[in-house]
N, C-alpha and C positions, 0 to 999 in steps of 0.2 A: 504493500499499500504506500503510495507516494502521498506525502503531505506538503501542500503548498500554502503559503501565506497570501491571503487576499485582503487588499486594504480599500477603504472608502474615503479617499482624501477630501471629497467635497463636504464631508461633515465637519471638517476643520483640521488642516495639516499643511505645512509648507514643505518645500523641497528638502530642507535640512532634516525635518521629521521623517519624511519618507526614505532618505539616504539612511538614517540611523536604523530604521526598521529593515531596510534591504541588507545593510551589512549584518545586522544580527541574523537575519534569514540565512545569509550565507555561512557565517561563522557557527551556527548552531545545527547545521546540516540538514536544513530543509530543501526541497527539491527546486523551489521556484518562488519568486515574488511577482504577484499580479496585482493590478489595481483597477478600479472602476473607471469609467469614462463618462464623468457627469460635471457639470458646471454650476449646479445650484444644490444647496444643503436639502436634506429632507428632514421631516419631523422637527424636534426641539432644539437640535444643535445649532450653534451660532454660526458654524461655517467659517470662522475666522482662521487665518487672514483672508480668505478668499480662494476660489478654485485654481487648481493647477492643471495643466494640459496633459493628458495621459502619455502622448508620444513624445513630447518635450521631456517629460519626467524620465521615461524609459531611456531615452537617448543619454541623458545624464548618468543615469544608473549603470548603462551599458559600459561606460569608461571607468566607473568606480567599483565594479564588482568583476568577478572572474569566473565564477562556476555556476551560479544559479540561472536557471531559465527566467526570462522576463516577458510578461504579456498582459493582455487586457481581457477582462470579463465584464462587459463586452465593449468593444469600440462601437459607438453609436454610428450607424450608417448614415444618419442625417447630418452629421458633423463634418463630413469629409467627401470630396469627390472621390470615386474610385481610383481614378489614375494617379491623383495625388497621394491617396492612402498607400497604393502600391509602392510609390517612390519613398515615402516616409518609413514604412515598415522594412523595405529593402535596406535602406540606409542605416537604420537602427540595428538590423541584423548584422551588417558589416562592422558596425561600430562595436557590437558585442562579441564578435568572433563566431557568429552563428548560434545565438542563445535565444532567439526571439520567437514567440508564438502569437498568432493573430486570433483573438476571439472577437467575432463580428456579429452584430445584431442590428435589428431594424431601427432601434431607437424607440423610446416610449414616453419620456417625461415631458409633456408639453410645456409645462411651466418653465423649464429651464431654456427652452427654444425661445419662448417669449421674452425672457429676461435678458438674452443676449442677441436678440435679432436674427435667429436662425430659422429658416423655414421648417415648418412641420407638415409635410405632405400627407395626404390620406393613403396613398399607395406605397406605404413603407415596406411591406413584405415582397411586393413586386420589384420594388427598387433594390431591396436586399438581395434578391436572386441575381439581378443583373450586376450588382457590385461584386458579388462572389465570382461570377463569370468572367468578369474583367480582370478583377485582381489576380486570380489564380491563372488566367489566360496570359497576363502580361509576364508573370513569373516564368511560365512554362514555355514561353516562345524561345526558340534556339537563337543563340546570338548571331547577329547578321540578318535575321528574318525580321518581318515586321508583323504587327498584330492590328486585326480589325475587329470591330464588334458593332452591330447595328441592333439596338433594342428599342423599346418604347420609350425608355426614360433616359438612356445613355447611348451615345454613339462615339466609337473610337475609330480613327481613321490613320492608317499608315504609321502606327506608333513603333518606334525603335525598340519598345518594351525594355527600357534601361531605367535605372540600374538593376542588376540581379542581386538577390540576397546571397549571403555567405553560404547558407544552406542549400543544398540541392532542392529541397522542399520545406518551405516554411510550414509547421503544422498549423492547420486551421481549426478553430473550435467554434462550433455552433450549438446552442443550448436553448432551452425554453420547455413550456408545457404544452404548446400547440399540438393537436392530435393528428393533423394530417400533413400540413405543408412544412412544418419544422422537421419531422422525421425524413420527409423527401429530399429536403435541402441538405440535411446532414448526411444522408446516404450518398448524395451526389458530390458534395464538396468537403465534408469534414474528415479530419484525422481524429478528432475527439468530439464526443457528445457530453454536454454538461447538463445536468439537471439541478437548477438552483433552488435551494431552500425548499426542499420536498421531503415528504415522508418516504419511509421504506416502500409502502404499497404504491404510491404515486410514481416513485422512481422505477420500480420494477415494471410497472405498466409501460412508462414511456420508453425504457430501454428496449422492452419487447417490440414497441412500435418501431423504434429506429432499426433494430436488428431485422425486422421483417421488410422495412423498406430497403435496407442495404442488400438483402438477398434478392429482392425484386429488381434491384438496379444492377445486379450482376457482381456484387461485391460480396465477400465473406463477411458476415456480421462481426467477426472478431477482428476484422482490419481496423476497427474503431476502438479507440480508449473510451471507456464510460466513466464519468466522474460525477461528483456532487460538490456543491458549495453549501456550506453550513456554518452558522454563526458559532464562535467558540468562546467558552467561558470556563476555565479550569482553575481549581484551587486545591491546595494541600489539605484543607479542611472546609467545613461548612461555612465557617466565618469568612474565609477568603473567597469562596465562591460567591457568597452574598455581597462582599464588598466590590467584587469585580462586576457583578450583575448591576449593582446600584450605579457604578461608574458609568455604564453605557445605558442607564435609563431602562432597564429590563427586569422582569421578575424571574427569580431562580426556576420556579416550576414551569413557566412558559419556555424559558431556554432549554430546560431538560426535555420538554416535550417536542420542541421545534428545531433544536440544534444539538450542539455537542457540549453539555454542560455537566459540571460536577467534578467528582475526584477524578484523578488520572486513570483509575481502574475503571470507573463508569463510562468515560469517554472511549477508552480503549474498546470496551465491550460493545458500545454502540456503534463505533466504526466497524467492527467486526460484522454488525448486521447488514451494513451497506455492502461490505465486501461480498457477503453470502448472495447478494442479488447481482454481482458482477461489477460492482464499481471497484475500480483499481486506484483511484485518485480522489483525494479530498481537498478542496480549497477551504481553508480555515478563515473565515470572516473575521478579522481581528478589528475591532471597533475603537479600542483605547490605544492609540499608537504611541502614547508615552509610557506605557506600562511594559518595558522590555523584560522585567522579570517574569511576566506572563509567558512570554515566548520561551525563556529559559526553562521554565517548568514543563511546558509542552514538549520541549525537545528532550529533556532528560528523563520525563516520567511517562511521555505518550509515545513519541517518535521512536525512543529507544526500544519500547516494548514491541512496536510494529516492524522494527528493522529485523 
């Protein structure tokens, strides 16, 4: 089971804070550092000092880390044109020496679009499908050849399809709860399917849909990695769990029901229930980015047992 750290900087974090978490992620043996792609806080968080851009952040971290994978859950398709995104991700991949992964989604948070003057089109899933075709098509074009694409929402003409990523293939992540279109897109374009903040039963059901879609598309269902994203709140004792839950404005019982919370033994046991339905990777949503002791505890008491 791979454990990856997943952050939500829009809730309030500057680059230096993210750098500290990324370095701890690397030093403590986790597999990867991922971040969300949002420009507006959610809920009661103050969001200070303001949003950071996902790919600018990852570009900086690419130069200041050496081992961990770096990526997004999920880059909002509404924020970037597909050709520009292909260039950005390829460049950051080269800056990292080939450690980047692209999670790409349709975009959903209308308020942040209004807050920063970003168009919020109705046909977001149709646009996402074209974006996936263009980004992966540009990267797959042989050097010296050109790439063309004519869709309803995007057209590409005579593109040199440069630059190329350092990796022969940048892993693409697709995720979500949609019953039909999401599995189909994952089957066609994804290297990994991620189920965010879902129960065991819902995850198992959606994994099954993706597996079926992959087989129907002519792929082996095991060609994809299946993963979950879950909020994490671990403590050495009940008092420490309660303190960490309070720090992120959550109740312990709710966290235990909907995430990974409690003692290290409890969290290891619950991760095992996700592994039993085929999940081989968990993104630990870390909401208090100043609590690096939390990361150390997870590394020494949870990651060590799963390794």
